[in-house]
LUMMINU-462176 format. One record per residue (C-alpha): chain; y, x, z. Coordinates in steps of 0.1 Angstrom, whole numbers, padded with zeros to 4 digits. Example, Ala and Ser with C-alpha at 12.3 -4.5 7.8 and 13.67 -1.06 7.14 Angstrom:
BEGIN
<site><mol>A</mol><c2>-0045</c2><c1>0123</c1><c3>0078</c3></site>
<site><mol>A</mol><c2>-0011</c2><c1>0137</c1><c3>0071</c3></site>
***
This chain:
BEGIN
<site><mol>A</mol><c2>-0356</c2><c1>0229</c1><c3>0274</c3></site>
<site><mol>A</mol><c2>-0326</c2><c1>0220</c1><c3>0297</c3></site>
<site><mol>A</mol><c2>-0304</c2><c1>0239</c1><c3>0274</c3></site>
<site><mol>A</mol><c2>-0314</c2><c1>0220</c1><c3>0244</c3></site>
<site><mol>A</mol><c2>-0310</c2><c1>0187</c1><c3>0262</c3></site>
<site><mol>A</mol><c2>-0274</c2><c1>0197</c1><c3>0272</c3></site>
<site><mol>A</mol><c2>-0266</c2><c1>0207</c1><c3>0236</c3></site>
<site><mol>A</mol><c2>-0280</c2><c1>0173</c1><c3>0222</c3></site>
<site><mol>A</mol><c2>-0259</c2><c1>0155</c1><c3>0246</c3></site>
<site><mol>A</mol><c2>-0229</c2><c1>0176</c1><c3>0236</c3></site>
<site><mol>A</mol><c2>-0237</c2><c1>0169</c1><c3>0199</c3></site>
<site><mol>A</mol><c2>-0238</c2><c1>0132</c1><c3>0206</c3></site>
<site><mol>A</mol><c2>-0206</c2><c1>0131</c1><c3>0227</c3></site>
<site><mol>A</mol><c2>-0188</c2><c1>0152</c1><c3>0199</c3></site>
<site><mol>A</mol><c2>-0202</c2><c1>0127</c1><c3>0173</c3></site>
<site><mol>A</mol><c2>-0189</c2><c1>0098</c1><c3>0193</c3></site>
<site><mol>A</mol><c2>-0155</c2><c1>0114</c1><c3>0195</c3></site>
<site><mol>A</mol><c2>-0154</c2><c1>0121</c1><c3>0158</c3></site>
<site><mol>A</mol><c2>-0165</c2><c1>0084</c1><c3>0150</c3></site>
<site><mol>A</mol><c2>-0138</c2><c1>0070</c1><c3>0173</c3></site>
<site><mol>A</mol><c2>-0112</c2><c1>0092</c1><c3>0156</c3></site>
<site><mol>A</mol><c2>-0125</c2><c1>0081</c1><c3>0122</c3></site>
<site><mol>A</mol><c2>-0124</c2><c1>0042</c1><c3>0130</c3></site>
<site><mol>A</mol><c2>-0090</c2><c1>0048</c1><c3>0146</c3></site>
<site><mol>A</mol><c2>-0077</c2><c1>0063</c1><c3>0113</c3></site>
<site><mol>A</mol><c2>-0092</c2><c1>0035</c1><c3>0091</c3></site>
<site><mol>A</mol><c2>-0078</c2><c1>0008</c1><c3>0115</c3></site>
<site><mol>A</mol><c2>-0043</c2><c1>0023</c1><c3>0111</c3></site>
<site><mol>A</mol><c2>-0047</c2><c1>0027</c1><c3>0073</c3></site>
<site><mol>A</mol><c2>-0058</c2><c1>-0008</c1><c3>0067</c3></site>
<site><mol>A</mol><c2>-0034</c2><c1>-0025</c1><c3>0091</c3></site>
<site><mol>A</mol><c2>-0016</c2><c1>-0055</c1><c3>0074</c3></site>
<site><mol>A</mol><c2>0018</c2><c1>-0042</c1><c3>0083</c3></site>
<site><mol>A</mol><c2>0010</c2><c1>-0007</c1><c3>0068</c3></site>
<site><mol>A</mol><c2>-0004</c2><c1>-0022</c1><c3>0037</c3></site>
<site><mol>A</mol><c2>0025</c2><c1>-0045</c1><c3>0032</c3></site>
<site><mol>A</mol><c2>0050</c2><c1>-0015</c1><c3>0037</c3></site>
<site><mol>A</mol><c2>0030</c2><c1>0006</c1><c3>0012</c3></site>
<site><mol>A</mol><c2>0031</c2><c1>-0022</c1><c3>-0014</c3></site>
<site><mol>A</mol><c2>0067</c2><c1>-0027</c1><c3>-0008</c3></site>
<site><mol>A</mol><c2>0076</c2><c1>0009</c1><c3>-0013</c3></site>
<site><mol>A</mol><c2>0055</c2><c1>0011</c1><c3>-0044</c3></site>
<site><mol>A</mol><c2>0073</c2><c1>-0019</c1><c3>-0059</c3></site>
<site><mol>A</mol><c2>0107</c2><c1>-0006</c1><c3>-0050</c3></site>
<site><mol>A</mol><c2>0097</c2><c1>0027</c1><c3>-0067</c3></site>
<site><mol>A</mol><c2>0085</c2><c1>0010</c1><c3>-0098</c3></site>
<site><mol>A</mol><c2>0117</c2><c1>-0011</c1><c3>-0102</c3></site>
<site><mol>A</mol><c2>0138</c2><c1>0020</c1><c3>-0099</c3></site>
<site><mol>A</mol><c2>0124</c2><c1>0034</c1><c3>-0132</c3></site>
<site><mol>A</mol><c2>0147</c2><c1>0033</c1><c3>-0162</c3></site>
<site><mol>A</mol><c2>0120</c2><c1>0015</c1><c3>-0184</c3></site>
<site><mol>A</mol><c2>0116</c2><c1>-0013</c1><c3>-0158</c3></site>
<site><mol>A</mol><c2>0153</c2><c1>-0018</c1><c3>-0152</c3></site>
<site><mol>A</mol><c2>0159</c2><c1>-0021</c1><c3>-0191</c3></site>
<site><mol>A</mol><c2>0130</c2><c1>-0046</c1><c3>-0193</c3></site>
<site><mol>A</mol><c2>0144</c2><c1>-0067</c1><c3>-0166</c3></site>
<site><mol>A</mol><c2>0180</c2><c1>-0066</c1><c3>-0181</c3></site>
<site><mol>A</mol><c2>0164</c2><c1>-0076</c1><c3>-0213</c3></site>
<site><mol>A</mol><c2>0146</c2><c1>-0105</c1><c3>-0200</c3></site>
<site><mol>A</mol><c2>0174</c2><c1>-0117</c1><c3>-0180</c3></site>
<site><mol>A</mol><c2>0197</c2><c1>-0115</c1><c3>-0212</c3></site>
<site><mol>A</mol><c2>0171</c2><c1>-0136</c1><c3>-0229</c3></site>
<site><mol>A</mol><c2>0171</c2><c1>-0162</c1><c3>-0204</c3></site>
<site><mol>A</mol><c2>0208</c2><c1>-0165</c1><c3>-0203</c3></site>
<site><mol>A</mol><c2>0209</c2><c1>-0167</c1><c3>-0242</c3></site>
<site><mol>A</mol><c2>0183</c2><c1>-0194</c1><c3>-0240</c3></site>
<site><mol>A</mol><c2>0201</c2><c1>-0215</c1><c3>-0214</c3></site>
<site><mol>A</mol><c2>0235</c2><c1>-0210</c1><c3>-0233</c3></site>
<site><mol>A</mol><c2>0219</c2><c1>-0224</c1><c3>-0266</c3></site>
<site><mol>A</mol><c2>0202</c2><c1>-0254</c1><c3>-0247</c3></site>
<site><mol>A</mol><c2>0236</c2><c1>-0263</c1><c3>-0232</c3></site>
<site><mol>A</mol><c2>0255</c2><c1>-0259</c1><c3>-0263</c3></site>
<site><mol>A</mol><c2>0231</c2><c1>-0281</c1><c3>-0282</c3></site>
<site><mol>A</mol><c2>0236</c2><c1>-0309</c1><c3>-0260</c3></site>
***
């Protein structure tokens, strides 16, 4: 019986350690700074793709064209 009690106490202590470790990992993964850094990295990676670069350049050229036409129409 004493061995069973000690084993149960050890299992409980191990479960507590595992739970604490899991909670620490979750807290680190969901920290606002980490989430912001991850979002920034993903946004920068997306902006580096050729398709996005060309789309941004096209939109910029369209805006410039519209502004030039409006100014010229005055």
